[in-house]
C-alpha positions as CSV (number, residue, x, y, z in Angstrom):
1,H,-3.1,-23.4,-16.7
2,V,-2.2,-21.7,-13.4
3,Q,-5.0,-21.5,-10.9
4,L,-5.1,-20.0,-7.4
5,V,-8.1,-20.4,-5.2
6,E,-8.5,-18.5,-1.9
7,S,-10.7,-19.4,1.0
8,G,-11.2,-18.6,4.6
9,G,-12.4,-15.0,4.5
10,G,-15.2,-13.8,6.7
11,S,-16.3,-11.3,9.3
12,V,-14.5,-11.0,12.7
13,Q,-14.4,-8.5,15.5
14,A,-11.4,-6.3,16.1
15,G,-8.7,-8.2,18.0
16,G,-9.8,-11.5,16.5
17,A,-8.0,-13.8,14.0
18,L,-8.6,-15.5,10.7
19,R,-6.6,-17.9,8.5
20,L,-6.8,-17.6,4.8
21,S,-5.8,-20.4,2.4
22,C,-4.6,-20.3,-1.2
23,V,-4.4,-23.6,-3.2
24,G,-2.3,-23.5,-6.3
25,S,-2.4,-25.8,-9.3
26,G,-1.2,-25.9,-12.9
27,F,2.4,-25.1,-12.1
28,N,5.3,-26.9,-10.4
29,Y,4.5,-25.9,-6.8
30,G,7.7,-26.0,-4.8
31,R,10.0,-25.0,-7.6
32,N,10.9,-21.5,-8.6
33,A,7.8,-19.7,-7.5
34,C,6.7,-17.1,-5.0
35,I,3.2,-16.9,-3.6
36,A,2.1,-13.6,-2.2
37,W,-0.9,-12.2,-0.4
38,F,-2.3,-8.8,-1.5
39,R,-5.2,-6.9,-0.3
40,Q,-7.4,-4.2,-1.6
41,A,-9.7,-2.0,0.4
42,P,-12.6,-0.1,-1.2
43,G,-11.3,3.0,-3.0
44,K,-7.7,2.1,-2.4
45,E,-4.9,0.5,-4.5
46,R,-4.1,-3.2,-4.2
47,E,-1.1,-3.6,-1.9
48,G,1.2,-6.5,-1.4
49,I,1.7,-7.6,2.2
50,T,3.7,-10.8,2.4
51,A,5.2,-13.5,0.2
52,I,6.8,-16.9,0.5
53,H,9.2,-18.8,-1.8
54,T,7.6,-22.2,-2.4
55,D,11.0,-24.0,-2.7
56,N,13.2,-22.7,0.1
57,G,10.4,-21.1,2.3
58,G,12.0,-17.7,2.4
59,E,9.5,-15.1,3.6
60,Y,8.9,-11.4,3.3
61,Y,6.5,-9.1,5.2
62,D,5.5,-5.6,4.6
63,E,5.8,-3.3,7.6
64,S,2.0,-2.9,7.8
65,V,1.5,-6.6,8.9
66,R,4.9,-7.6,10.3
67,G,4.3,-9.2,13.7
68,R,0.6,-9.7,13.3
69,F,0.4,-11.8,10.1
70,T,2.2,-15.0,9.3
71,I,2.6,-16.7,6.0
72,S,3.2,-20.4,5.8
73,Q,2.8,-23.3,3.4
74,D,2.0,-27.0,3.1
75,K,3.9,-28.3,0.1
76,R,2.0,-31.6,0.2
77,K,-1.2,-29.7,-0.4
78,N,0.1,-27.0,-2.7
79,T,-1.3,-24.5,-0.2
80,V,-0.2,-21.2,1.2
81,Y,-1.8,-19.9,4.4
82,L,-2.1,-16.4,5.9
83,Q,-2.6,-16.4,9.6
84,M,-4.0,-13.0,10.6
85,N,-4.0,-12.1,14.3
86,S,-4.9,-9.0,16.2
87,L,-7.1,-7.8,13.3
88,E,-8.0,-4.2,13.1
89,S,-10.7,-2.4,11.1
90,K,-7.9,-1.1,8.8
91,D,-7.4,-4.8,7.7
92,T,-10.8,-4.9,6.1
93,A,-10.3,-5.6,2.4
94,T,-10.5,-8.2,-0.3
95,Y,-7.5,-10.5,0.0
96,Y,-5.9,-12.1,-3.0
97,C,-3.1,-14.6,-3.5
98,A,-0.9,-14.4,-6.5
99,A,2.0,-16.3,-8.1
100,Y,5.3,-15.1,-9.5
101,L,6.9,-17.9,-11.4
102,Y,10.6,-17.0,-11.5
103,W,13.5,-18.8,-9.8
104,N,14.8,-15.6,-8.2
105,C,11.4,-14.1,-7.2
106,M,12.2,-13.7,-3.6
107,H,15.3,-11.6,-4.4
108,V,13.1,-9.3,-6.4
109,V,10.5,-9.2,-3.6
110,R,13.1,-8.3,-1.0
111,V,14.6,-5.6,-3.2
112,R,11.4,-3.8,-4.2
113,G,8.6,-5.3,-2.1
114,V,5.5,-7.3,-3.1
115,M,4.5,-5.5,-6.3
116,T,1.5,-6.3,-8.4
117,R,3.5,-5.9,-11.6
118,D,5.7,-8.8,-10.7
119,F,2.9,-11.3,-10.1
120,D,1.3,-12.9,-13.2
121,H,-1.3,-15.2,-11.8
122,W,-4.1,-14.2,-9.4
123,G,-6.9,-15.8,-7.5
124,Q,-10.5,-14.5,-7.3
125,G,-10.1,-13.0,-3.8
126,T,-11.8,-13.5,-0.5
127,Q,-13.4,-10.8,1.6
128,V,-12.2,-10.0,5.2
129,T,-14.3,-7.7,7.3
130,V,-13.2,-6.5,10.7
131,S,-15.6,-4.6,12.8
């Protein structure tokens, strides 16, 4: 079965940086899949912030993180990374990675954004606190 495991969260001062990792298993990584990062702050809805197509490497960023966050992958390790720079207190949240197993997933993402309803498989989340 599909498994996603996040790591790399922690506490950091404003202006600092963190890199999150998401290791995927149980599916054909690198074929017909998008991996996305979502975040959920206390009392707020979960929001999608970026996604990558594991085959062609296509990327998408929400306006809220464009220019500060970078998504990347290492296909040999079935791992997607989220490099977060210039962190602000508003970035404090639990961060989740999720998988959308559909060949045309990036087209869907680019049309309507990174939507929770499109992603079927989720990790357990990792906490990021910016103070």
